C-alpha positions in Angstrom: 100.0 -46.7 31.8 101.5 -47.8 28.7 102.9 -45.6 25.6 100.2 -47.8 23.6 98.5 -45.4 20.9 95.1 -45.7 22.7 93.5 -42.3 24.4 92.1 -43.8 27.1 93.1 -41.1 30.1 93.0 -42.2 34.1 91.5 -39.3 34.6 88.9 -40.3 32.7 88.1 -36.4 31.2 85.8 -35.3 33.4 86.3 -32.4 35.2 84.6 -33.7 38.5 86.2 -31.2 41.5 86.5 -32.1 44.9 86.3 -29.3 47.3 89.6 -28.3 48.0 90.4 -28.0 44.0 87.9 -25.8 43.5 88.6 -23.7 46.4 91.9 -23.5 45.7 91.1 -22.7 41.3 89.1 -20.0 42.5 91.2 -18.6 45.3 94.0 -18.7 42.6 91.7 -17.0 39.7 91.1 -14.6 42.2 94.5 -13.9 43.2 95.7 -13.3 39.5 93.4 -10.7 39.0 94.0 -8.9 41.7 98.0 -8.8 40.7 97.0 -8.1 37.5 95.0 -5.2 38.0 98.0 -3.8 40.0 100.1 -4.5 36.6 103.2 -6.4 39.0 102.0 -10.0 36.2 100.1 -11.3 33.4 100.5 -14.8 32.0 100.7 -13.2 28.1 103.7 -13.1 27.4 102.7 -10.9 24.7 100.8 -8.3 27.1 103.6 -8.1 29.2 105.8 -5.7 27.0 103.2 -3.8 27.1 102.9 -3.3 30.1 105.5 -0.5 30.8 103.4 2.2 29.3 100.2 1.2 31.4 102.7 1.5 34.4 104.1 4.8 33.6 100.7 6.4 32.7 101.3 6.5 28.9 98.7 4.0 28.2 95.0 3.6 30.0 93.4 0.3 31.7 91.0 0.2 28.8 94.0 0.2 25.8 95.6 -2.3 27.7 92.7 -4.5 28.2 91.9 -4.2 25.1 95.9 -5.2 24.0 95.3 -8.4 26.4 91.8 -8.8 24.5 93.2 -9.4 21.4 96.2 -11.3 22.5 95.0 -13.8 24.4 90.6 -14.3 23.2 92.1 -17.4 20.4 94.0 -19.1 22.9 91.2 -19.4 25.6 88.2 -20.4 23.8 90.3 -22.0 20.6 93.5 -24.0 23.0 92.4 -23.3 26.6 88.6 -24.8 26.9 88.8 -27.7 24.2 92.3 -29.0 25.9 90.6 -28.8 29.2 87.6 -30.4 27.6 89.6 -33.3 26.2 92.0 -34.2 28.9 89.8 -33.0 31.9 92.9 -31.3 33.3 92.9 -27.7 33.2 95.4 -25.8 31.9 97.0 -22.0 32.4 95.2 -20.6 29.3 92.0 -21.4 30.7 93.0 -20.3 34.4 95.0 -17.2 33.6 94.4 -15.5 30.1 90.9 -14.5 31.6 92.1 -13.1 34.9 94.7 -11.3 32.6 92.1 -9.8 31.5 89.5 -9.4 33.7 92.4 -7.6 36.4 93.0 -5.0 33.6 90.0 -4.4 33.3 88.1 -3.8 36.6 88.7 -0.1 37.0 88.4 -1.0 41.0 91.3 -3.1 43.3 88.7 -4.4 45.2 86.5 -5.3 42.5 89.0 -7.0 40.1 89.9 -10.0 42.5 85.6 -10.6 42.9 86.1 -11.0 39.2 88.9 -13.5 38.9 86.9 -15.5 41.7 83.9 -15.5 40.1 86.1 -16.8 36.5 87.4 -19.5 38.8 84.1 -20.8 39.8 82.5 -20.7 36.5 85.6 -23.1 35.2 84.9 -25.3 37.9 81.3 -25.5 38.1 80.8 -24.6 34.6 83.2 -27.0 32.6 81.7 -30.3 34.4 78.2 -29.4 33.3 79.1 -28.9 29.6 81.5 -32.1 29.6 78.8 -33.7 30.9 76.3 -32.4 28.2 78.8 -33.0 25.3 79.5 -36.4 26.0 75.2 -37.3 26.2 75.5 -35.9 22.6 75.1 -38.6 19.9 78.5 -37.5 18.7 80.6 -37.3 21.8 83.1 -34.7 20.3 84.8 -34.4 23.8 86.0 -38.1 23.8 86.8 -37.9 19.9 89.4 -35.4 20.6 91.3 -37.5 23.4 92.6 -38.4 19.9 94.8 -36.0 20.2 96.6 -37.4 23.5 98.9 -39.3 20.7 100.3 -37.0 18.2 101.3 -33.7 20.7 103.3 -36.5 22.9 105.2 -38.0 20.6 105.8 -34.8 17.9 106.3 -33.2 21.1 109.3 -35.5 22.0 111.3 -33.5 18.6 111.4 -30.0 19.6 114.8 -29.9 20.7 116.1 -31.5 17.1 114.0 -28.7 15.9 116.2 -26.3 17.7 119.8 -27.5 17.6 118.7 -27.6 13.7 117.2 -24.0 13.8 120.8 -23.2 15.8 123.7 -25.4 15.1 122.1 -26.6 11.5 121.7 -29.4 10.0 124.3 -32.2 11.0 124.1 -31.3 14.5 120.2 -31.7 14.2 120.9 -35.0 11.9 122.8 -36.9 14.9 120.3 -34.9 17.8 117.0 -36.6 15.3 119.4 -40.2 15.4 120.2 -39.8 18.7 116.5 -38.9 19.9 114.7 -41.9 17.6 117.5 -44.4 19.5 116.3 -43.6 22.8 112.5 -43.6 22.2 112.7 -47.1 20.8 115.0 -48.2 23.6 112.6 -46.7 25.8 109.7 -48.4 24.5 111.2 -51.9 24.3 113.0 -52.0 27.9 110.4 -49.9 30.0 107.4 -49.5 28.4 105.7 -48.2 31.3 107.5 -44.9 30.8 106.3 -41.9 28.0 108.9 -43.0 25.5 109.8 -39.3 24.5 111.0 -38.2 28.8 115.0 -39.6 28.3 114.7 -38.5 24.5 113.7 -35.0 25.2 116.4 -34.7 28.4 119.1 -35.5 26.0 118.2 -33.4 23.2 117.9 -30.7 25.6 121.4 -31.3 27.5 122.7 -31.3 23.7 121.3 -27.9 23.0 122.3 -26.7 26.1 125.8 -28.0 25.6 126.1 -27.1 22.2 125.0 -23.3 23.1 127.3 -23.2 25.7 130.1 -24.6 23.9 129.8 -21.9 21.4 129.6 -19.1 24.1 133.0 -20.0 25.8 135.1 -20.0 22.5 133.6 -16.5 22.0 134.5 -15.5 25.1 138.2 -17.1 25.1 138.8 -14.9 21.5 137.8 -11.6 22.7 139.9 -11.9 25.2 142.9 -13.4 22.8 141.9 -9.5 21.1 143.3 -6.9 23.3 142.0 -4.3 21.1 138.1 -5.7 21.7 139.1 -6.0 25.6 139.9 -2.8 26.3 136.6 -1.5 24.5 135.2 -3.5 26.5 136.6 -2.2 29.3 135.2 1.7 28.2 132.4 3.1 29.9 128.7 1.6 29.5 127.1 3.9 26.6 124.5 6.1 27.5 121.7 3.9 25.9 123.1 1.5 27.8 123.3 3.1 30.8 119.3 3.9 30.9 118.5 0.2 30.1 120.7 -0.5 33.0 118.7 2.3 35.4 115.1 0.5 33.9 116.3 -3.0 34.9 117.3 -2.1 37.8 114.3 -0.1 39.1 112.1 -2.8 37.3 113.8 -5.3 39.9 112.9 -3.0 42.8 109.2 -2.9 42.0 109.2 -6.2 41.9 111.2 -7.4 44.9 108.7 -4.4 47.1 105.6 -6.7 46.8 107.6 -10.3 47.1 105.6 -11.4 49.9 102.4 -11.3 47.6 104.6 -13.0 45.2 105.4 -15.6 47.9 101.3 -16.1 48.0 101.1 -16.3 44.6 103.8 -19.1 44.1 102.4 -21.1 46.9 99.2 -21.4 45.0 100.2 -22.4 41.3 102.3 -25.2 42.7 99.6 -25.7 45.1 97.2 -26.0 42.3 100.0 -28.4 40.1 100.2 -31.0 43.0 96.4 -31.6 42.8 97.0 -32.3 39.7 94.2 -31.6 38.5 96.3 -28.7 36.2 99.1 -29.2 34.0 101.0 -26.5 32.8 101.3 -27.2 28.5 99.7 -29.5 25.8 101.5 -32.2 26.3 101.2 -31.8 30.4 98.0 -32.3 30.4 97.7 -35.4 28.9 100.8 -37.4 30.5 98.7 -35.2 33.9 95.6 -37.0 33.0 97.6 -40.0 32.7 98.5 -40.6 35.8 102.5 -40.1 34.3 103.4 -37.1 37.0 107.0 -37.4 36.8 107.3 -37.5 33.3 105.2 -34.5 32.9 107.5 -32.8 35.6 110.1 -33.5 33.3 108.4 -31.8 29.8 107.5 -28.6 32.1 110.8 -28.7 33.1 112.4 -29.1 29.8 110.4 -25.9 28.3 111.8 -23.9 31.7 115.2 -23.8 29.5 112.8 -21.6 26.8 111.3 -19.6 28.7 113.7 -18.4 31.9 115.6 -15.7 29.1 111.8 -14.7 27.6 110.2 -14.0 31.2 113.3 -12.4 32.9 113.9 -10.0 30.0 110.3 -9.1 29.5 109.8 -8.5 33.5 113.2 -6.3 33.9 112.1 -4.7 30.8 108.3 -3.9 31.2 107.7 -4.1 35.5 105.5 -6.9 34.8 106.2 -10.3 36.3 105.0 -13.7 35.0 102.0 -15.1 36.9 104.0 -18.6 36.7 107.4 -17.2 37.2 109.7 -19.0 35.2 107.9 -22.1 35.5 109.8 -24.0 38.0 107.1 -24.7 39.9 104.6 -26.3 37.8 106.9 -30.3 37.7 108.4 -29.2 41.3 104.4 -29.0 41.6 103.0 -32.0 40.4 106.0 -33.8 42.2 105.2 -32.3 45.9 103.6 -35.5 48.2 101.2 -32.8 50.1 99.3 -29.7 49.3 101.4 -28.3 52.3 105.0 -29.2 51.4 103.8 -28.1 47.7 102.4 -24.2 48.6 105.8 -23.8 51.1 108.6 -25.0 48.6 106.4 -22.3 45.8 106.3 -19.9 47.7 110.0 -19.9 48.4 110.9 -21.0 44.8 109.1 -17.5 43.7 111.1 -15.7 46.4 114.4 -16.9 44.7 113.3 -15.9 41.6 112.2 -12.6 42.3 115.4 -11.8 44.2 117.6 -13.5 41.6 115.5 -11.4 38.3 118.9 -8.7 38.1 121.5 -11.4 38.2 119.8 -13.8 35.6 119.7 -10.9 33.5 123.1 -10.3 33.8 124.0 -13.8 33.2 122.0 -13.7 30.0 123.4 -10.7 29.2 127.1 -12.7 29.2 125.3 -15.7 26.9 124.1 -14.8 24.1 124.6 -18.3 22.2 121.9 -19.3 25.0 119.6 -16.8 24.8 119.3 -17.5 21.5 118.8 -21.3 22.7 115.8 -20.2 24.5 114.0 -18.6 21.2 114.7 -21.6 18.9 113.2 -23.9 21.9 110.3 -21.8 22.0 110.1 -21.6 18.0 110.6 -25.3 17.9 107.8 -25.8 20.8 105.4 -24.0 18.3 106.2 -25.9 15.7 105.7 -29.3 16.8 102.8 -28.4 18.3 101.2 -26.9 15.8 101.5 -30.0 13.6 100.3 -32.5 16.5 97.2 -30.4 17.6 96.2 -30.3 13.3 97.4 -33.9 13.1 95.3 -34.8 16.3 92.3 -32.6 15.7 91.7 -34.7 11.7 92.4 -37.8 14.0 89.3 -36.9 16.0 87.5 -35.6 13.4 87.9 -39.1 11.6 87.1 -40.8 14.8 83.5 -38.6 15.3 82.3 -38.2 11.4 84.9 -40.5 8.9 85.2 -38.5 5.7 82.5 -35.9 7.0 84.2 -35.4 9.8 87.4 -34.6 8.4 86.0 -32.7 5.7 84.4 -30.6 8.1 87.2 -29.5 10.6 89.9 -29.5 8.1 87.9 -27.1 6.2 87.5 -24.8 9.2 91.4 -25.0 9.8 91.6 -23.8 5.7 88.5 -21.4 6.1 91.0 -20.0 9.1 94.0 -19.8 7.1 92.2 -18.5 3.9 90.9 -15.4 5.8 93.8 -14.3 8.1 93.7 -16.5 10.8 90.9 -14.7 12.4 92.1 -17.5 14.8 95.6 -18.2 16.0 96.9 -20.9 14.5 97.3 -23.0 17.1 94.0 -23.3 18.5 92.2 -23.1 15.5 91.9 -26.5 14.9 90.7 -27.9 17.8 88.2 -24.7 18.4 87.3 -26.4 14.3 87.0 -29.8 15.9 84.2 -28.7 18.8 82.7 -26.6 16.1 82.4 -29.7 13.8 81.4 -31.6 16.6 78.1 -29.5 16.8 77.7 -29.6 13.3 77.6 -33.7 13.0 75.1 -33.3 15.8 72.6 -30.6 14.4 73.0 -33.3 11.2 72.0 -36.1 13.1 69.2 -34.5 14.6 68.3 -33.3 11.3 68.5 -37.1 10.1 71.1 -36.6 7.9 74.4 -38.4 9.9 74.6 -41.5 11.3 77.0 -41.4 13.9 79.9 -44.1 13.8 80.1 -46.5 16.1 82.2 -47.1 18.9 
């Protein structure tokens, strides 16, 4: 594979799964719905803070389900489904956000895995039929959507630069930008078979972490030099801090109680990643589709740094973990040589994560700049992907309908903005491509539009 602009995908975007892959998806969706029903874990980071009220009985199951649906629906149908159809690779928005909802919705424990498994069956059997039908249409908007791969892969490379700029200013941001650009050019020249952004992202993330740790070490040194501040830090814990520590301890103990179930979950997610029909992110999905598994592992590994503090603190505060944990099982799974090893390693990774949750929370409490870096990373990832997905969607619109396609897709995106974003911004453009493709096919059948050749 090369990093040429062409959107040709090794996986063919056909969504045809083997029996083992189908059974794995169905079983994992059943398991994640059951775990969601038990309020032990959810995938949506925005839903997790609401879980404490549900666990402690201050919120009803229906109210919590409504929150989950409201925060997840746009990502499921506007991002998860279009990304799967265009890349031929499943993703967590399509699999785990619906099982969050179905698990919370289920009134009975035994019903939750049935609903989750049914959704998994819909995905593995229904998407293939929808994919084949769409490719047979006069205006093949799914093939056009593969145009999204190039801007997503290359603009995603810049997220460390954006994070460094936001946290440490324009000077360091400029330095990081020049370094990343040089590394991308060097990689394309010297190693054309390697994803051009892999080395650049690695260096960018290391720069961000290095700057954050250096700032924290300097601050701690200054604090130690100040005798008065050191004495104040040695005083008894304030009641509010004591209450928070008690809550964190109770949440960690609750999660440890279900350690065997979390180990099964870790085994399942890692196994699915090992099968190379699943990608943990937008850029990762296209890398998996192109057969670039090591580069996909690097991309998802870098994302981990942006989500560990968020997942750890929300899990300790709410008592509900993340369905994918710290997401380390994604890159590990991509690189595992066989399914058995993937399942074993995934189980062990989840065991370590759950057991170390309290320790990780304490460490993060002593590294405020590192915590800030994770927030800037997540924000930068979102900013880079929003532009990449919008630009890629307009490229797809041009491929399937030239100016008319751009008018329809861009117009739907702008209309969504003007209406206050009923569809979340990141999902609005891919959803607009699908709607635009349907509209162009209708116009073709009405003899009002002639599809672009080639």
